[in-house]
C-alpha positions in Angstrom: 78.9 -120.9 31.4 79.4 -117.9 29.2 79.6 -114.5 31.0 78.1 -111.3 29.9 79.9 -109.2 27.4 80.7 -105.6 28.2 77.7 -104.2 26.4 75.3 -106.5 28.3 76.7 -105.2 31.6 76.1 -101.6 30.4 72.5 -102.5 29.5 72.0 -104.0 32.9 73.4 -100.9 34.6 71.1 -98.7 32.5 68.1 -100.7 33.5 68.7 -99.8 37.1 68.7 -96.1 36.4 66.2 -95.7 33.6 62.4 -96.0 34.0 59.7 -96.7 31.5 60.1 -93.2 29.9 63.8 -93.7 29.3 64.7 -90.8 31.6 66.8 -91.0 34.8 64.6 -91.4 37.8 65.5 -90.8 41.4 64.7 -92.7 43.5 64.3 -95.9 41.6 60.9 -97.7 42.1 61.2 -100.7 44.4 59.5 -102.9 41.8 58.7 -102.6 38.1 57.5 -105.0 35.4 60.0 -105.0 32.5 59.1 -104.4 28.9 59.7 -107.1 26.3 62.8 -105.2 25.0 64.2 -104.9 28.5 63.6 -108.6 29.2 65.5 -109.5 26.0 68.4 -107.2 27.1 68.6 -108.7 30.5 67.9 -112.4 29.8 70.4 -113.3 27.2 70.5 -116.8 25.8 73.5 -117.7 28.1 71.4 -116.7 31.1 68.4 -118.7 29.9 70.6 -121.8 29.4 72.4 -121.5 32.7 69.2 -121.2 34.8 67.0 -123.4 32.5 64.5 -120.7 31.6 63.1 -122.8 28.8 59.3 -121.9 29.1 58.0 -118.8 27.4 58.4 -115.8 29.7 55.1 -114.3 31.0 56.7 -111.4 32.9 59.8 -110.3 34.6 59.7 -108.1 37.7 62.7 -106.1 38.8 62.8 -105.2 42.5 65.3 -103.6 44.7 65.9 -103.6 48.5 68.8 -103.0 50.8 70.4 -106.3 49.9 70.6 -105.7 46.1 68.7 -105.9 42.8 66.6 -108.9 41.8 64.7 -110.1 38.7 61.8 -112.4 39.3 61.1 -114.4 36.1 57.6 -115.8 35.6 57.2 -118.5 32.9 54.3 -120.5 31.5 54.6 -123.5 29.2 52.0 -122.4 26.6 50.9 -125.9 25.5 47.7 -125.3 23.6 45.1 -122.7 22.6 41.5 -122.8 23.9 38.6 -120.8 25.1 38.2 -119.2 28.6 35.1 -117.2 29.3 34.3 -117.1 25.6 37.7 -115.7 24.6 40.7 -117.4 22.9 43.5 -118.0 25.4 46.7 -119.9 25.8 46.6 -123.0 28.1 49.7 -123.9 30.1 50.1 -127.2 31.9 53.2 -126.1 33.8 54.6 -122.9 35.4 57.9 -121.9 36.7 59.3 -118.9 38.6 63.0 -118.2 39.1 64.3 -115.4 41.3 67.7 -114.1 40.2 69.9 -111.7 42.1 72.3 -109.4 40.2 75.8 -110.3 41.4 78.2 -107.9 39.8 77.8 -108.5 36.1 76.3 -111.9 36.5 73.2 -113.5 38.2 72.9 -115.9 41.1 69.7 -117.9 41.7 67.9 -117.2 44.9 64.9 -119.5 44.6 62.9 -121.5 42.1 59.2 -122.5 42.0 57.7 -125.2 39.8 54.1 -126.3 39.6 51.6 -128.0 37.2 48.0 -129.0 36.7 46.7 -132.2 38.2 48.1 -134.8 35.9 46.3 -137.9 34.6 43.0 -136.1 35.4 40.6 -134.2 33.2 39.5 -131.9 35.9 42.1 -129.2 35.2 43.1 -127.7 31.9 45.4 -124.8 32.6 47.6 -123.1 35.2 49.0 -119.6 35.2 50.3 -116.7 37.3 47.6 -114.3 38.4 49.7 -111.1 37.9 46.9 -108.7 39.1 47.2 -110.2 42.6 50.9 -110.7 43.1 53.1 -108.1 45.0 56.7 -107.3 45.9 56.7 -105.3 49.2 58.6 -105.2 52.5 55.9 -106.5 54.8 57.9 -106.9 58.0 59.9 -103.7 57.9 63.4 -105.3 57.7 64.3 -103.5 54.5 64.0 -106.7 52.4 61.3 -107.3 49.7 59.0 -110.2 50.5 57.8 -111.6 47.1 54.1 -112.7 47.2 53.1 -114.8 44.2 49.6 -115.9 43.4 48.6 -118.5 40.7 45.7 -120.8 40.0 44.2 -123.4 37.7 41.2 -123.6 35.4 39.0 -126.6 36.1 36.2 -128.3 34.1 33.9 -125.7 35.8 36.3 -122.8 35.2 37.2 -120.9 38.3 34.5 -122.6 40.3 36.5 -125.7 40.9 40.0 -124.6 40.2 42.9 -124.5 42.7 44.5 -121.3 44.0 48.0 -121.0 45.6 49.6 -118.2 47.6 53.4 -118.4 47.8 55.3 -116.0 50.1 59.1 -115.8 50.3 60.0 -114.3 53.7 63.5 -114.2 55.2 64.8 -117.0 52.9 61.8 -119.3 53.7 58.8 -120.2 51.5 55.3 -120.2 53.0 52.4 -121.5 51.0 48.6 -121.5 51.2 46.8 -124.1 49.0 43.1 -123.7 48.3 40.6 -125.9 46.5 37.8 -123.7 45.3 34.2 -125.0 45.0 30.7 -123.7 45.0 29.9 -126.5 47.5 31.0 -125.9 51.1 31.9 -129.6 51.7 34.3 -129.6 48.7 36.2 -126.4 49.6 39.5 -126.9 51.5 42.5 -124.8 52.5 45.9 -125.9 53.7 48.7 -123.9 55.2 52.4 -124.7 55.4 53.8 -125.3 58.9 54.8 -122.0 60.5 52.4 -119.9 58.5 51.0 -118.5 61.7 54.4 -116.9 62.3 54.0 -114.7 59.2 53.7 -111.0 60.2 50.2 -109.7 60.7 50.7 -107.1 57.9 51.3 -110.0 55.5 48.4 -112.0 56.8 46.2 -108.9 56.3 47.5 -108.6 52.7 46.6 -112.2 52.1 43.1 -111.7 53.4 42.8 -108.6 51.1 43.9 -110.7 48.1 41.3 -113.4 49.1 38.6 -110.8 49.3 39.5 -109.4 45.9 39.7 -112.8 44.2 36.3 -113.7 45.7 34.7 -110.4 44.7 36.0 -110.8 41.1 34.6 -114.4 41.0 38.0 -116.0 40.6 37.5 -118.5 43.4 35.3 -119.4 46.4 36.8 -119.3 49.9 35.6 -119.9 53.4 34.2 -116.8 55.1 37.0 -114.4 56.1 37.7 -114.0 59.8 
């Protein structure tokens, strides 16, 4: 695959040192959402082809820890236009996230996430990343960022019967919580990946805080919090 040209390497290096104002910042923030122009500088066509970044890019988050610099690329398929809560919106049937580590002047893929609406079913119309709930923090104090992604679906009753997923990447492993929202107690359900109980308490507390926020903002219905 084509490698970066010299000017691309310079742009990448500049991104690590320059904040949103264009001035040198010390220390660098541990996480920052990139602007459209920065995304275009970082993700050249050769990178998109190599890592199959074919969906429209929703957002890119740059985060840094003791192991290096990473770019988490969030993508949504943007298949149609419709109305949500009375407003025109873009509906996506598929989402994809790719985490890239800066390795010299090139990238190496760390992990990839793919998901979609329930197919052959008219109960779901869209899926997207819920960016106001995701986070990139070091939850276990090991000096490594633990990406915490949140996304959900739009059902035929909107948020009331959509699905919500929490995805946590911790020490090279993925932990997921899958929730079916409903206004009816008997129709709500939550599933956890094996080993989820080993997730640090600080991270579990963060998950409960996100659940409380989602419920307060009427984005989903959960069982009562412990």
